[in-house]
PDB file of N, CA, C and O in Angstrom, chain B, residues numbered from 101:
ATOM      1  N   MET B 101     -56.074  34.403 -21.633  1.00  0.00           N
ATOM      2  CA  MET B 101     -55.356  33.342 -20.844  1.00  0.00           C
ATOM      3  C   MET B 101     -56.041  32.027 -21.313  1.00  0.00           C
ATOM      4  O   MET B 101     -57.260  31.902 -21.435  1.00  0.00           O
ATOM      5  N   LEU B 102     -55.075  31.014 -21.572  1.00  0.00           N
ATOM      6  CA  LEU B 102     -55.525  29.567 -21.898  1.00  0.00           C
ATOM      7  C   LEU B 102     -56.057  28.936 -20.767  1.00  0.00           C
ATOM      8  O   LEU B 102     -55.498  29.051 -19.676  1.00  0.00           O
ATOM      9  N   GLN B 103     -57.176  28.218 -20.928  1.00  0.00           N
ATOM     10  CA  GLN B 103     -57.669  27.345 -19.899  1.00  0.00           C
ATOM     11  C   GLN B 103     -57.844  25.933 -20.477  1.00  0.00           C
ATOM     12  O   GLN B 103     -58.068  25.744 -21.672  1.00  0.00           O
ATOM     13  N   PRO B 104     -57.736  24.995 -19.609  1.00  0.00           N
ATOM     14  CA  PRO B 104     -58.027  23.548 -20.054  1.00  0.00           C
ATOM     15  C   PRO B 104     -59.503  23.391 -20.107  1.00  0.00           C
ATOM     16  O   PRO B 104     -60.276  23.964 -19.339  1.00  0.00           O
ATOM     17  N   LYS B 105     -59.866  22.535 -21.114  1.00  0.00           N
ATOM     18  CA  LYS B 105     -61.268  22.240 -21.243  1.00  0.00           C
ATOM     19  C   LYS B 105     -61.991  21.520 -20.217  1.00  0.00           C
ATOM     20  O   LYS B 105     -63.184  21.717 -19.987  1.00  0.00           O
ATOM     21  N   LYS B 106     -61.240  20.651 -19.576  1.00  0.00           N
ATOM     22  CA  LYS B 106     -61.822  19.821 -18.423  1.00  0.00           C
ATOM     23  C   LYS B 106     -60.852  19.663 -17.294  1.00  0.00           C
ATOM     24  O   LYS B 106     -59.798  19.070 -17.525  1.00  0.00           O
ATOM     25  N   THR B 107     -61.097  20.134 -16.091  1.00  0.00           N
ATOM     26  CA  THR B 107     -60.295  19.822 -14.886  1.00  0.00           C
ATOM     27  C   THR B 107     -61.231  19.068 -13.939  1.00  0.00           C
ATOM     28  O   THR B 107     -62.370  19.470 -13.699  1.00  0.00           O
ATOM     29  N   LYS B 108     -60.683  17.915 -13.391  1.00  0.00           N
ATOM     30  CA  LYS B 108     -61.466  17.258 -12.514  1.00  0.00           C
ATOM     31  C   LYS B 108     -61.711  17.642 -11.063  1.00  0.00           C
ATOM     32  O   LYS B 108     -62.803  17.545 -10.504  1.00  0.00           O
ATOM     33  N   PHE B 109     -60.626  18.073 -10.525  1.00  0.00           N
ATOM     34  CA  PHE B 109     -60.533  18.224  -9.083  1.00  0.00           C
ATOM     35  C   PHE B 109     -59.962  19.509  -8.774  1.00  0.00           C
ATOM     36  O   PHE B 109     -59.606  19.755  -7.622  1.00  0.00           O
ATOM     37  N   ARG B 110     -59.842  20.367  -9.722  1.00  0.00           N
ATOM     38  CA  ARG B 110     -59.207  21.814  -9.466  1.00  0.00           C
ATOM     39  C   ARG B 110     -60.280  22.644  -8.720  1.00  0.00           C
ATOM     40  O   ARG B 110     -61.435  22.577  -9.140  1.00  0.00           O
ATOM     41  N   ARG B 111     -60.017  23.366  -7.727  1.00  0.00           N
ATOM     42  CA  ARG B 111     -60.788  24.173  -7.051  1.00  0.00           C
ATOM     43  C   ARG B 111     -60.382  25.701  -7.420  1.00  0.00           C
ATOM     44  O   ARG B 111     -59.231  26.129  -7.331  1.00  0.00           O
ATOM     45  N   SER B 112     -61.381  26.373  -7.801  1.00  0.00           N
ATOM     46  CA  SER B 112     -61.126  27.907  -8.188  1.00  0.00           C
ATOM     47  C   SER B 112     -60.689  28.611  -6.861  1.00  0.00           C
ATOM     48  O   SER B 112     -61.143  28.230  -5.783  1.00  0.00           O
ATOM     49  N   GLN B 113     -59.864  29.571  -6.951  1.00  0.00           N
ATOM     50  CA  GLN B 113     -59.517  30.417  -5.879  1.00  0.00           C
ATOM     51  C   GLN B 113     -60.300  31.730  -5.841  1.00  0.00           C
ATOM     52  O   GLN B 113     -60.497  32.397  -6.857  1.00  0.00           O
ATOM     53  N   LYS B 114     -60.730  32.065  -4.648  1.00  0.00           N
ATOM     54  CA  LYS B 114     -61.343  33.263  -4.457  1.00  0.00           C
ATOM     55  C   LYS B 114     -60.580  34.643  -4.658  1.00  0.00           C
ATOM     56  O   LYS B 114     -61.163  35.597  -5.174  1.00  0.00           O
ATOM     57  N   GLY B 115     -59.395  34.710  -4.279  1.00  0.00           N
ATOM     58  CA  GLY B 115     -58.606  35.818  -4.256  1.00  0.00           C
ATOM     59  C   GLY B 115     -58.851  36.781  -3.039  1.00  0.00           C
ATOM     60  O   GLY B 115     -59.548  36.402  -2.098  1.00  0.00           O
ATOM     61  N   ARG B 116     -58.344  37.878  -3.057  1.00  0.00           N
ATOM     62  CA  ARG B 116     -58.459  38.715  -1.785  1.00  0.00           C
ATOM     63  C   ARG B 116     -59.406  39.975  -2.227  1.00  0.00           C
ATOM     64  O   ARG B 116     -59.452  40.407  -3.379  1.00  0.00           O
ATOM     65  N   MET B 117     -60.105  40.460  -1.195  1.00  0.00           N
ATOM     66  CA  MET B 117     -61.050  41.520  -1.305  1.00  0.00           C
ATOM     67  C   MET B 117     -60.137  42.646  -0.582  1.00  0.00           C
ATOM     68  O   MET B 117     -59.836  42.475   0.599  1.00  0.00           O
ATOM     69  N   LYS B 118     -59.725  43.711  -1.226  1.00  0.00           N
ATOM     70  CA  LYS B 118     -58.979  44.796  -0.670  1.00  0.00           C
ATOM     71  C   LYS B 118     -59.398  46.011  -1.258  1.00  0.00           C
ATOM     72  O   LYS B 118     -59.587  45.960  -2.473  1.00  0.00           O
ATOM     73  N   GLY B 119     -59.600  47.160  -0.655  1.00  0.00           N
ATOM     74  CA  GLY B 119     -59.678  48.613  -1.296  1.00  0.00           C
ATOM     75  C   GLY B 119     -61.140  48.693  -1.854  1.00  0.00           C
ATOM     76  O   GLY B 119     -61.943  47.764  -1.770  1.00  0.00           O
ATOM     77  N   ASN B 120     -61.363  49.749  -2.357  1.00  0.00           N
ATOM     78  CA  ASN B 120     -62.724  50.175  -2.824  1.00  0.00           C
ATOM     79  C   ASN B 120     -63.009  49.629  -4.311  1.00  0.00           C
ATOM     80  O   ASN B 120     -62.086  49.425  -5.099  1.00  0.00           O
ATOM     81  N   ALA B 121     -64.156  49.441  -4.582  1.00  0.00           N
ATOM     82  CA  ALA B 121     -64.629  48.909  -5.966  1.00  0.00           C
ATOM     83  C   ALA B 121     -64.238  49.931  -7.022  1.00  0.00           C
ATOM     84  O   ALA B 121     -64.584  51.107  -6.914  1.00  0.00           O
ATOM     85  N   GLN B 122     -63.560  49.506  -7.985  1.00  0.00           N
ATOM     86  CA  GLN B 122     -63.173  50.378  -9.197  1.00  0.00           C
ATOM     87  C   GLN B 122     -64.213  50.393 -10.276  1.00  0.00           C
ATOM     88  O   GLN B 122     -64.287  51.395 -10.987  1.00  0.00           O
ATOM     89  N   ARG B 123     -65.004  49.407 -10.464  1.00  0.00           N
ATOM     90  CA  ARG B 123     -66.131  49.513 -11.412  1.00  0.00           C
ATOM     91  C   ARG B 123     -67.392  48.852 -10.785  1.00  0.00           C
ATOM     92  O   ARG B 123     -67.323  48.149  -9.777  1.00  0.00           O
ATOM     93  N   GLY B 124     -68.281  49.060 -11.294  1.00  0.00           N
ATOM     94  CA  GLY B 124     -69.842  48.530 -10.708  1.00  0.00           C
ATOM     95  C   GLY B 124     -70.244  49.377  -9.497  1.00  0.00           C
ATOM     96  O   GLY B 124     -71.129  48.968  -8.745  1.00  0.00           O
ATOM     97  N   ASN B 125     -69.632  50.529  -9.287  1.00  0.00           N
ATOM     98  CA  ASN B 125     -70.010  51.237  -8.042  1.00  0.00           C
ATOM     99  C   ASN B 125     -70.965  52.422  -8.247  1.00  0.00           C
ATOM    100  O   ASN B 125     -71.283  53.195  -7.344  1.00  0.00           O
ATOM    101  N   GLN B 126     -71.408  52.497  -9.564  1.00  0.00           N
ATOM    102  CA  GLN B 126     -72.492  53.582  -9.894  1.00  0.00           C
ATOM    103  C   GLN B 126     -73.878  52.876 -10.146  1.00  0.00           C
ATOM    104  O   GLN B 126     -73.992  51.747 -10.623  1.00  0.00           O
ATOM    105  N   LEU B 127     -74.812  53.613  -9.798  1.00  0.00           N
ATOM    106  CA  LEU B 127     -76.318  53.133 -10.115  1.00  0.00           C
ATOM    107  C   LEU B 127     -76.551  53.209 -11.482  1.00  0.00           C
ATOM    108  O   LEU B 127     -76.406  54.249 -12.124  1.00  0.00           O
ATOM    109  N   ALA B 128     -76.943  52.038 -12.002  1.00  0.00           N
ATOM    110  CA  ALA B 128     -77.400  51.870 -13.367  1.00  0.00           C
ATOM    111  C   ALA B 128     -78.870  52.549 -13.625  1.00  0.00           C
ATOM    112  O   ALA B 128     -79.090  53.132 -14.686  1.00  0.00           O
ATOM    113  N   PHE B 129     -79.804  52.451 -12.663  1.00  0.00           N
ATOM    114  CA  PHE B 129     -81.164  53.096 -12.639  1.00  0.00           C
ATOM    115  C   PHE B 129     -81.564  53.305 -11.268  1.00  0.00           C
ATOM    116  O   PHE B 129     -80.992  52.719 -10.348  1.00  0.00           O
ATOM    117  N   GLY B 130     -82.527  54.118 -11.084  1.00  0.00           N
ATOM    118  CA  GLY B 130     -83.130  54.165  -9.712  1.00  0.00           C
ATOM    119  C   GLY B 130     -82.411  55.312  -9.062  1.00  0.00           C
ATOM    120  O   GLY B 130     -81.602  55.972  -9.715  1.00  0.00           O
ATOM    121  N   SER B 131     -82.675  55.579  -7.791  1.00  0.00           N
ATOM    122  CA  SER B 131     -82.319  56.655  -7.034  1.00  0.00           C
ATOM    123  C   SER B 131     -81.696  56.309  -5.719  1.00  0.00           C
ATOM    124  O   SER B 131     -81.178  57.177  -5.017  1.00  0.00           O
ATOM    125  N   PHE B 132     -81.747  54.857  -5.331  1.00  0.00           N
ATOM    126  CA  PHE B 132     -81.052  54.381  -4.127  1.00  0.00           C
ATOM    127  C   PHE B 132     -80.566  52.921  -4.349  1.00  0.00           C
ATOM    128  O   PHE B 132     -81.040  52.215  -5.239  1.00  0.00           O
ATOM    129  N   GLY B 133     -79.683  52.544  -3.573  1.00  0.00           N
ATOM    130  CA  GLY B 133     -79.084  51.174  -3.735  1.00  0.00           C
ATOM    131  C   GLY B 133     -78.471  50.677  -2.375  1.00  0.00           C
ATOM    132  O   GLY B 133     -78.549  51.340  -1.340  1.00  0.00           O
ATOM    133  N   ILE B 134     -77.881  49.504  -2.463  1.00  0.00           N
ATOM    134  CA  ILE B 134     -77.246  48.867  -1.258  1.00  0.00           C
ATOM    135  C   ILE B 134     -75.759  49.303  -1.344  1.00  0.00           C
ATOM    136  O   ILE B 134     -75.076  49.265  -2.368  1.00  0.00           O
ATOM    137  N   LYS B 135     -75.373  49.708  -0.161  1.00  0.00           N
ATOM    138  CA  LYS B 135     -73.915  50.055  -0.010  1.00  0.00           C
ATOM    139  C   LYS B 135     -73.345  49.168   1.294  1.00  0.00           C
ATOM    140  O   LYS B 135     -73.918  49.147   2.383  1.00  0.00           O
ATOM    141  N   THR B 136     -72.338  48.573   1.041  1.00  0.00           N
ATOM    142  CA  THR B 136     -71.584  47.815   2.226  1.00  0.00           C
ATOM    143  C   THR B 136     -70.717  48.723   3.051  1.00  0.00           C
ATOM    144  O   THR B 136     -70.161  49.704   2.558  1.00  0.00           O
ATOM    145  N   LEU B 137     -70.612  48.389   4.291  1.00  0.00           N
ATOM    146  CA  LEU B 137     -69.871  49.096   5.165  1.00  0.00           C
ATOM    147  C   LEU B 137     -68.443  48.243   5.449  1.00  0.00           C
ATOM    148  O   LEU B 137     -67.485  48.819   5.964  1.00  0.00           O
ATOM    149  N   GLN B 138     -68.390  46.960   5.106  1.00  0.00           N
ATOM    150  CA  GLN B 138     -67.287  46.200   5.080  1.00  0.00           C
ATOM    151  C   GLN B 138     -66.951  45.492   3.933  1.00  0.00           C
ATOM    152  O   GLN B 138     -67.809  45.444   3.051  1.00  0.00           O
ATOM    153  N   SER B 139     -65.876  44.927   3.751  1.00  0.00           N
ATOM    154  CA  SER B 139     -65.493  44.078   2.514  1.00  0.00           C
ATOM    155  C   SER B 139     -66.011  42.716   2.815  1.00  0.00           C
ATOM    156  O   SER B 139     -65.527  42.036   3.719  1.00  0.00           O
ATOM    157  N   LYS B 140     -67.002  42.311   2.058  1.00  0.00           N
ATOM    158  CA  LYS B 140     -67.643  41.123   2.075  1.00  0.00           C
ATOM    159  C   LYS B 140     -68.184  40.746   0.763  1.00  0.00           C
ATOM    160  O   LYS B 140     -68.425  41.634  -0.054  1.00  0.00           O
ATOM    161  N   TRP B 141     -68.417  39.404   0.461  1.00  0.00           N
ATOM    162  CA  TRP B 141     -68.991  38.990  -0.676  1.00  0.00           C
ATOM    163  C   TRP B 141     -70.597  39.000  -0.644  1.00  0.00           C
ATOM    164  O   TRP B 141     -71.223  38.360   0.200  1.00  0.00           O
ATOM    165  N   ILE B 142     -71.192  39.759  -1.608  1.00  0.00           N
ATOM    166  CA  ILE B 142     -72.722  39.802  -1.599  1.00  0.00           C
ATOM    167  C   ILE B 142     -73.170  38.727  -2.464  1.00  0.00           C
ATOM    168  O   ILE B 142     -72.907  38.738  -3.667  1.00  0.00           O
ATOM    169  N   THR B 143     -73.876  37.742  -1.876  1.00  0.00           N
ATOM    170  CA  THR B 143     -74.447  36.635  -2.774  1.00  0.00           C
ATOM    171  C   THR B 143     -75.972  36.717  -2.721  1.00  0.00           C
ATOM    172  O   THR B 143     -76.618  37.463  -1.985  1.00  0.00           O
ATOM    173  N   GLY B 144     -76.447  35.853  -3.595  1.00  0.00           N
ATOM    174  CA  GLY B 144     -77.943  35.826  -3.821  1.00  0.00           C
ATOM    175  C   GLY B 144     -78.517  34.826  -3.067  1.00  0.00           C
ATOM    176  O   GLY B 144     -79.651  34.451  -3.363  1.00  0.00           O
ATOM    177  N   ARG B 145     -77.829  34.250  -1.992  1.00  0.00           N
ATOM    178  CA  ARG B 145     -78.423  33.200  -1.219  1.00  0.00           C
ATOM    179  C   ARG B 145     -79.301  33.896  -0.234  1.00  0.00           C
ATOM    180  O   ARG B 145     -78.935  34.947   0.292  1.00  0.00           O
ATOM    181  N   ARG B 146     -80.541  33.293   0.050  1.00  0.00           N
ATOM    182  CA  ARG B 146     -81.362  33.798   1.004  1.00  0.00           C
ATOM    183  C   ARG B 146     -81.249  33.215   2.406  1.00  0.00           C
ATOM    184  O   ARG B 146     -81.158  32.001   2.592  1.00  0.00           O
ATOM    185  N   ARG B 147     -81.259  34.132   3.408  1.00  0.00           N
ATOM    186  CA  ARG B 147     -81.155  33.671   4.657  1.00  0.00           C
ATOM    187  C   ARG B 147     -82.614  33.743   5.341  1.00  0.00           C
ATOM    188  O   ARG B 147     -83.437  34.617   5.070  1.00  0.00           O
ATOM    189  N   LEU B 148     -82.813  32.714   6.254  1.00  0.00           N
ATOM    190  CA  LEU B 148     -84.122  32.813   6.892  1.00  0.00           C
ATOM    191  C   LEU B 148     -83.861  32.918   8.273  1.00  0.00           C
ATOM    192  O   LEU B 148     -84.792  33.018   9.071  1.00  0.00           O
TER     193      LEU B 148
END
């Protein structure tokens, strides 16, 4: 899809989170990982 090179005030839309993950839901390495119980964004921000 074509995108303009420069947009000054256009905000990107997040979309909707619905259903189960179709990709990225298998472990790449290791034997355990994090699994969510609700639909939420997982970010790298640290909470204190």
